C-alpha positions as CSV (number, residue, x, y, z in Angstrom):
1,M,-0.9,-77.0,111.6
2,R,-0.5,-73.3,111.0
3,Q,-4.0,-72.2,111.8
4,G,-3.4,-69.4,114.3
5,G,-5.2,-69.9,117.6
6,G,-8.3,-71.4,116.0
7,N,-7.6,-75.1,115.6
8,V,-6.6,-75.9,119.2
9,R,-7.5,-79.6,118.8
10,G,-5.3,-79.9,115.7
11,R,-2.3,-78.5,117.6
12,I,-2.9,-80.9,120.5
13,V,-3.1,-83.9,118.3
14,V,0.0,-83.0,116.3
15,G,1.9,-82.3,119.5
16,L,0.9,-85.7,121.0
17,I,2.0,-87.7,118.0
18,M,5.3,-85.9,117.8
19,L,5.8,-86.4,121.5
20,T,5.0,-90.1,121.1
21,A,7.8,-90.3,118.4
22,L,10.4,-89.4,121.1
23,F,9.6,-92.6,123.1
24,Q,9.1,-95.0,120.2
25,T,11.9,-97.4,119.2
26,Q,12.1,-97.3,115.5
27,K,14.4,-99.3,113.1
28,A,17.5,-97.3,112.0
29,F,16.4,-97.5,108.3
30,C,13.7,-95.0,107.5
31,D,11.6,-95.8,104.5
32,G,8.8,-93.2,104.4
33,K,6.4,-95.5,106.3
34,I,3.4,-94.5,108.5
35,V,4.2,-95.8,111.9
36,R,1.2,-94.4,113.9
37,V,-2.2,-93.1,113.2
38,V,-4.5,-91.0,115.5
39,P,-7.8,-89.5,114.4
40,G,-7.1,-87.4,111.4
41,Y,-3.3,-87.5,111.6
42,V,-0.4,-89.8,111.0
43,L,3.2,-90.1,112.1
44,I,5.8,-90.8,109.4
45,D,9.1,-92.5,110.3
46,T,11.4,-89.8,108.6
47,D,11.6,-86.1,107.8
48,Q,13.9,-86.5,104.9
49,N,13.1,-86.7,101.2
50,I,9.4,-86.5,101.7
51,G,8.7,-82.9,100.8
52,A,8.0,-79.9,102.9
53,I,5.3,-78.4,105.2
54,G,2.1,-77.8,103.3
55,D,2.9,-80.5,100.6
56,V,0.1,-83.0,99.9
57,I,1.6,-86.5,99.2
58,R,0.0,-89.7,98.1
59,V,-0.2,-92.7,100.3
60,Y,0.2,-96.2,99.0
61,R,-0.5,-99.7,100.3
62,A,1.1,-103.1,99.2
63,T,-1.7,-105.5,98.2
64,A,-1.9,-108.8,96.5
65,D,-2.3,-107.2,93.1
66,G,0.3,-104.5,93.5
67,H,0.6,-101.1,95.2
68,R,-2.5,-99.1,95.5
69,N,-3.0,-95.3,96.0
70,I,-5.3,-95.4,99.0
71,G,-5.3,-91.7,100.0
72,S,-3.2,-88.6,100.6
73,V,-1.7,-86.6,103.6
74,Q,-0.5,-83.1,104.0
75,I,2.7,-82.6,105.9
76,V,2.2,-80.3,108.9
77,R,5.3,-80.6,111.1
78,F,8.8,-82.0,111.3
79,K,10.6,-82.9,114.7
80,S,13.1,-85.2,116.0
81,G,13.7,-87.0,112.6
82,R,9.9,-87.6,112.2
83,A,7.1,-85.9,110.3
84,A,3.4,-85.4,111.3
85,A,0.8,-85.2,108.5
86,K,-2.9,-84.5,108.3
87,I,-5.1,-87.0,106.4
88,V,-6.8,-85.1,103.6
89,K,-8.1,-88.0,101.4
90,Q,-9.0,-91.7,101.7
91,G,-10.2,-94.0,99.0
92,A,-13.6,-95.6,99.3
93,G,-13.3,-98.7,101.4
94,F,-9.9,-97.9,102.6
95,T,-8.5,-96.3,105.8
96,I,-4.9,-95.2,106.1
97,K,-3.1,-97.2,108.7
98,A,0.3,-97.9,110.1
99,G,2.5,-99.8,107.5
100,D,1.2,-97.8,104.5
101,F,4.0,-95.7,102.8
102,L,4.4,-92.4,100.9
103,E,4.8,-91.9,97.3
104,G,8.5,-92.5,96.3
105,F,9.1,-95.1,99.0
106,G,8.1,-98.8,99.5
107,P,9.1,-102.0,97.6
108,E,9.4,-101.9,93.9
109,D,6.3,-102.9,91.8
110,D,5.0,-101.5,88.5
111,S,1.4,-102.6,89.1
112,I,0.0,-99.7,90.9
113,D,-3.6,-98.6,90.5
114,S,-5.2,-95.4,91.6
115,L,-8.5,-95.8,93.4
116,F,-9.6,-92.2,92.8
117,G,-10.3,-92.4,88.9
118,D,-7.0,-91.0,87.8
119,S,-6.5,-91.6,84.1
120,G,-3.2,-92.8,82.5
121,T,-0.3,-92.7,84.8
122,A,-1.7,-90.2,87.4
123,G,-2.0,-92.8,90.1
124,R,1.4,-94.5,89.2
125,R,4.5,-94.0,91.3
126,P,7.1,-92.8,88.6
127,A,9.8,-95.2,87.8
128,A,12.5,-92.7,88.9
129,R,11.1,-92.6,92.4
130,R,11.0,-96.3,93.0
131,N,14.6,-96.3,93.9
132,A,16.0,-94.0,96.6
133,P,14.6,-90.5,95.9
134,R,16.5,-87.3,95.5
135,P,16.2,-84.9,98.4
136,S,13.2,-82.6,98.5
137,A,13.7,-79.2,96.8
138,S,13.5,-77.1,99.7
139,S,15.0,-77.3,103.2
140,G,12.6,-77.3,106.1
141,I,9.3,-75.4,105.5
142,I,7.6,-74.8,102.2
143,L,7.6,-71.3,101.1
144,G,4.6,-71.3,98.9
145,P,3.9,-70.5,95.2
146,I,5.3,-67.0,96.0
147,P,8.7,-67.7,97.4
148,G,9.7,-66.5,100.9
149,A,12.8,-64.6,101.9
150,T,14.6,-67.4,103.6
151,I,14.2,-69.9,100.7
152,L,17.0,-72.5,100.7
153,P,17.6,-75.7,98.6
154,A,17.9,-79.0,100.5
155,R,21.4,-80.1,101.3
156,G,23.4,-81.0,98.1
157,R,21.0,-79.3,95.8
158,S,21.0,-76.0,93.9
159,A,18.4,-73.4,92.9
160,A,18.1,-70.7,90.3
161,F,16.1,-67.5,90.6
162,V,15.4,-65.3,87.7
163,Q,13.5,-62.1,87.7
164,A,12.8,-59.7,84.8
165,S,11.5,-56.1,85.1
166,F,10.1,-53.9,82.3
167,L,9.6,-50.5,83.8
168,G,8.8,-47.0,82.5
169,A,8.8,-43.5,84.0
170,K,7.3,-40.2,82.8
171,S,8.3,-38.3,86.0
172,E,10.7,-38.3,88.8
173,Y,11.1,-37.1,92.4
174,N,13.6,-34.2,92.9
175,S,16.0,-33.6,95.8
176,E,13.0,-32.1,97.8
177,G,10.8,-35.1,97.1
178,D,8.5,-33.1,94.8
179,L,7.3,-34.9,91.7
180,I,8.5,-33.4,88.4
181,K,7.1,-34.4,85.1
182,Y,9.4,-34.8,82.2
183,N,7.0,-33.0,79.9
184,D,6.8,-29.9,82.1
185,D,7.2,-26.8,79.8
186,I,7.4,-29.0,76.7
187,E,4.0,-30.7,76.7
188,D,3.0,-28.9,73.6
189,F,5.4,-30.9,71.4
190,A,6.7,-33.9,73.4
191,D,5.9,-36.4,76.1
192,P,9.2,-37.9,77.3
193,K,9.4,-41.4,78.7
194,M,12.2,-43.4,80.2
195,S,12.2,-47.1,79.6
196,I,14.2,-49.7,81.5
197,S,14.4,-53.5,81.1
198,A,16.4,-55.4,83.7
199,L,17.2,-59.0,84.5
200,S,18.6,-60.5,87.7
201,I,19.8,-64.1,88.1
202,D,20.6,-65.6,91.5
203,L,22.2,-69.0,91.8
204,M,22.4,-70.9,95.2
205,H,23.9,-74.1,96.4
206,A,23.3,-75.6,99.8
207,F,26.1,-77.6,101.3
208,T,24.3,-78.3,104.6
209,E,20.7,-78.1,105.7
210,K,21.4,-74.6,107.1
211,H,24.2,-73.2,104.9
212,A,24.4,-72.1,101.3
213,V,26.5,-70.0,99.1
214,G,25.2,-67.9,96.1
215,I,25.9,-65.4,93.4
216,S,23.8,-62.6,92.3
217,V,24.1,-61.3,88.7
218,P,22.1,-58.1,87.8
219,M,21.8,-57.1,84.2
220,I,20.5,-54.1,82.3
221,L,19.0,-55.2,79.1
222,S,18.0,-51.7,78.0
223,Q,17.5,-48.1,79.2
224,K,16.3,-45.5,76.8
225,L,14.8,-41.9,76.9
226,N,12.3,-41.3,74.2
227,L,10.9,-37.8,73.7
228,N,7.8,-39.1,72.0
229,V,7.8,-36.0,69.8
230,K,4.4,-35.0,68.3
231,D,4.1,-35.6,64.5
232,E,4.3,-32.0,63.5
233,F,7.8,-31.7,65.1
234,D,9.3,-35.0,63.8
235,D,11.6,-33.3,61.3
236,L,12.9,-30.9,63.9
237,I,13.7,-33.0,66.9
238,D,15.3,-36.5,67.3
239,D,12.8,-38.8,69.1
240,E,15.5,-40.7,70.9
241,A,17.2,-38.3,73.4
242,G,19.6,-40.8,74.7
243,D,20.2,-44.3,76.2
244,G,22.1,-45.9,79.0
245,L,24.7,-48.6,79.0
246,T,23.7,-52.2,79.0
247,G,25.2,-55.5,80.2
248,I,26.2,-57.0,83.5
249,G,26.0,-54.9,86.7
250,D,27.9,-55.2,90.0
251,I,27.9,-59.0,90.9
252,T,27.5,-60.1,94.6
253,V,28.9,-63.3,96.0
254,W,27.3,-64.3,99.3
255,G,26.6,-66.9,101.9
256,R,23.4,-67.7,103.8
257,M,23.0,-69.3,107.2
258,L,19.7,-70.3,108.8
259,V,19.8,-69.2,112.4
260,Q,16.3,-70.2,113.4
261,Q,13.9,-72.7,112.1
262,T,10.6,-73.9,113.7
263,Q,7.4,-75.2,112.3
264,D,6.2,-71.8,111.1
265,T,9.1,-69.4,111.5
266,R,12.6,-69.1,109.8
267,L,15.3,-66.5,110.1
268,A,18.4,-66.3,107.9
269,L,21.5,-64.1,107.8
270,D,23.4,-63.3,104.6
271,A,27.0,-61.9,104.2
272,G,28.8,-61.1,100.9
273,F,31.1,-59.1,98.9
274,K,30.0,-56.9,96.0
275,L,32.3,-56.7,93.0
276,A,32.8,-53.8,90.7
277,T,32.0,-55.7,87.5
278,G,29.5,-53.3,85.9
279,S,30.2,-50.4,83.6
280,T,31.0,-47.1,85.3
281,I,30.9,-43.4,84.5
282,E,34.3,-43.8,82.8
283,D,32.5,-45.9,80.2
284,M,29.9,-43.4,79.4
285,K,29.6,-41.4,76.2
286,D,27.9,-38.0,75.7
287,D,24.5,-39.4,75.0
288,N,24.6,-42.2,77.6
289,L,22.2,-41.7,80.5
290,A,23.6,-44.1,83.2
291,P,26.1,-47.0,83.6
292,T,25.3,-50.5,84.8
293,G,27.5,-50.4,88.0
294,T,29.0,-48.1,90.5
295,G,32.8,-48.6,90.1
296,N,33.0,-49.5,93.9
297,T,33.3,-52.7,95.7
298,G,31.3,-53.2,99.0
299,F,30.4,-55.5,101.8
300,H,26.9,-56.8,101.9
301,L,25.1,-57.8,105.1
302,G,21.4,-59.0,105.2
303,I,18.8,-60.6,107.5
304,N,15.7,-62.4,106.1
305,G,12.6,-63.8,107.9
306,D,9.5,-65.8,107.1
307,R,6.5,-66.3,109.3
308,F,3.4,-68.6,108.7
309,M,0.1,-67.7,110.0
310,G,-2.7,-69.9,108.7
311,N,-2.5,-69.7,105.0
312,T,-0.6,-66.4,105.2
313,L,3.1,-66.1,104.7
314,T,4.7,-62.9,105.9
315,S,8.3,-62.2,104.8
316,F,10.8,-59.5,105.2
317,A,14.4,-58.9,103.8
318,I,16.8,-56.2,104.9
319,S,20.2,-55.7,103.4
320,Y,23.0,-53.1,103.7
321,V,25.8,-52.4,101.4
322,M,29.0,-50.5,102.6
323,Y,30.9,-49.2,99.7
324,S,34.6,-48.5,99.6
325,E,36.2,-45.7,97.6
326,G,37.1,-46.3,94.0
327,E,39.6,-44.5,91.6
328,F,38.4,-43.0,88.3
329,E,39.7,-41.1,85.4
330,M,37.9,-38.9,83.0
331,E,39.2,-36.6,80.4
332,G,42.7,-36.9,81.9
333,V,41.7,-36.1,85.4
334,D,42.1,-38.7,88.2
335,F,39.8,-38.6,91.2
336,K,38.4,-40.9,93.9
337,M,34.6,-41.4,94.4
338,K,32.6,-43.4,96.8
339,H,29.0,-44.5,96.1
340,G,26.6,-43.8,98.9
341,N,26.0,-46.8,101.2
342,E,22.7,-48.6,100.3
343,L,19.8,-49.9,102.4
344,N,17.1,-52.2,100.9
345,A,14.1,-53.3,103.0
346,T,11.4,-55.4,101.6
347,A,8.2,-56.6,103.2
348,R,5.8,-59.1,101.6
349,M,2.5,-60.8,102.6
350,S,1.1,-63.6,100.5
351,L,-2.1,-65.6,100.9
352,K,-2.4,-69.1,99.7
353,M,-5.6,-69.4,97.7
354,S,-4.8,-73.1,96.9
355,P,-1.8,-75.4,97.2
356,K,-0.7,-74.2,93.8
357,M,-1.6,-70.5,93.8
358,S,-1.0,-67.4,96.1
359,V,-1.7,-63.7,95.8
360,G,0.2,-61.1,97.7
361,V,1.5,-57.6,98.0
362,E,5.2,-56.4,98.4
363,A,6.5,-53.1,99.6
364,A,10.1,-52.1,99.1
365,L,12.2,-49.2,100.4
366,Y,15.5,-48.1,98.9
367,K,17.8,-45.6,100.4
368,S,21.3,-44.4,99.3
369,A,23.5,-42.1,101.1
370,E,25.3,-39.1,99.5
371,Y,28.2,-39.8,97.1
372,E,31.6,-38.7,98.2
373,V,34.2,-37.2,95.8
374,E,37.8,-36.9,97.1
375,G,36.4,-37.6,100.6
376,K,33.8,-34.8,100.5
377,K,30.0,-35.4,100.3
378,V,28.1,-34.1,97.3
379,D,25.2,-32.1,98.4
380,D,21.7,-33.5,97.5
381,S,23.2,-36.6,95.9
382,E,21.3,-39.0,98.2
383,S,18.4,-40.9,96.9
384,S,15.4,-43.0,98.0
385,G,12.3,-44.7,96.8
386,F,9.3,-46.5,98.0
387,V,7.7,-49.0,95.7
388,V,4.7,-51.4,96.1
389,A,3.6,-54.2,93.9
390,P,0.6,-56.6,94.0
391,L,1.7,-60.2,93.2
392,V,0.4,-63.6,92.0
393,G,2.3,-66.8,92.1
394,F,1.9,-70.4,90.9
395,Q,3.7,-73.6,91.9
396,L,4.3,-76.0,89.1
397,G,6.1,-79.4,89.1
398,N,6.1,-81.8,91.9
399,V,7.0,-81.8,95.6
400,R,10.6,-82.7,94.9
401,N,11.2,-80.4,92.0
402,P,8.8,-77.5,92.2
403,I,8.9,-74.5,90.0
404,H,7.7,-71.2,91.4
405,V,6.4,-68.7,88.7
406,F,5.4,-65.3,89.9
407,G,4.7,-61.8,88.7
408,G,3.4,-58.4,89.6
409,Y,3.0,-54.7,88.8
410,A,5.4,-52.3,90.5
411,L,4.4,-48.7,91.3
412,T,6.5,-46.0,92.9
413,L,4.8,-44.1,95.5
414,S,7.4,-41.7,96.8
415,G,11.0,-40.9,96.5
416,V,14.0,-38.5,96.5
417,N,16.1,-38.2,93.4
418,F,14.3,-41.2,92.1
419,M,12.3,-42.0,89.0
420,K,8.5,-42.7,89.4
421,V,8.8,-46.0,87.7
422,S,6.0,-48.5,87.1
423,G,5.7,-51.6,85.2
424,I,5.6,-55.4,85.1
425,T,7.9,-57.8,86.9
426,V,7.9,-61.6,86.4
427,G,10.1,-64.2,87.9
428,A,10.7,-67.9,88.5
429,A,12.6,-70.1,91.0
430,V,13.8,-73.5,89.8
431,Y,15.4,-76.4,91.8
432,L,18.3,-78.1,90.2
C-alpha cells in the first residue's frame, strides 16, 4: 500500500500477511495460487510472472463447469518470494478464498465464463497464457503510465524507448543569460525561426533482475533557420537562411544496475561510453548551422531514482559525461578540441489519475563546460538551459506486455548560450 501515513490499517494487514509467509511451508512449485486470505487482502504463493505493484489482475476459480472469473486483486507488495494483493472486486455470490488462482495460471480449460457481464472474450483467459506465461514486462515495481527513471525489463526481456521532439525557437539566451530575439533590428522585414526535429531510440536488455545493458541512439531529423521574410521582400532575400546536418548523433552504450529496491523506492546506477558517431564541424559546409555530434568520445555516469507516495511517482535522473580530446582538420589546419563536460539533471512528478492514465510535470537542467582548443578554454563557450514540460501518459496493452505512451509540451525558462526552444515531445516504451 503506497498511501503515505493515512492508511495505517492497510499497512499493518499487508505486513502481517507477508510476515506469515515467512513461516508457512509451501510446495516448491509455485502456480499463482492464493494461499491465504485476510479481510480485504490475499497472499499469493509467488512473486514471479504475475505483474508488478499497482497491476490489477483477475482471479479465477475451478468449478464444475469450468474456470470462472470471480473477482480481481491489485498487487501491493513483493517479499520473500510471495506477493500481497488487495481485493478490489468480487463477483455476486462469490468470495475470493485460498485455492483460487490468478489469470494466466491454474489448470487448462477453455470453458471460462466471466461473472461481471464482460462480452466476447473479455472474461476468457487467453490461450497463450494457459501454459507457463512469459515473465512480466517490468522488474519489481510498476512505474506507471508515465515511465519512471529506473525502468528495467524483467530478466531475459528487452525494452525499446522512442521519443520524438518537434521544437522551435525565435530567440536565444546569450553568454550573459539575456534573451535576444532573432528579429531584433530586422522585425520590419523578417521574423526568423529555428526549427528542430529530433528522435532518440533506447534499447535495453536485462540479463538479471537487477542488471541490464543498453544502447542510446540520438538522431537529428531536421534543423533549419527560416527567415520568414515578409511578402514585399520575397524577391530580395532567400527565406531559408541555412540548415543543420541531419542523421545519427553520438551513440552511447551503457549498463544499468539496481542498487536499491523496496516496495516504494528504487535506485539505479548507470555507466557507459559515448562514441563519436555523429557528424562534426569537419563535415559542415558554409550554410550548415550545426553538426549532429561532438567528434569526442566520453565516459557516461548516471544515477536514477523513483519514489512512490500514494498515487504520486517522483523520479530523478542525473548524468555526467566526461569528454576526451579529439583531433580535427579544417582547411588544411590540424588542431585538437575538447567538448565541455556535460551535466544533465531531470526531476519528474506524475500523478496516477487512473490505472491507465497519469499526468505530470518534468523539469530538466542542462549544463556544458567551456570548450577547449589545443588545451586552452574558449571564453564564453559554456552553455546551460532550464526546460519544463507538463506531461500526460497512457498505459496500453496488458500487465505482461504494457505499452507506455506519453507526451508533453517543452518550454525553456532560462539559459546561457542556449536557444529558447518550445514544442511538442511524444514518446513510447514497448516491452519485447
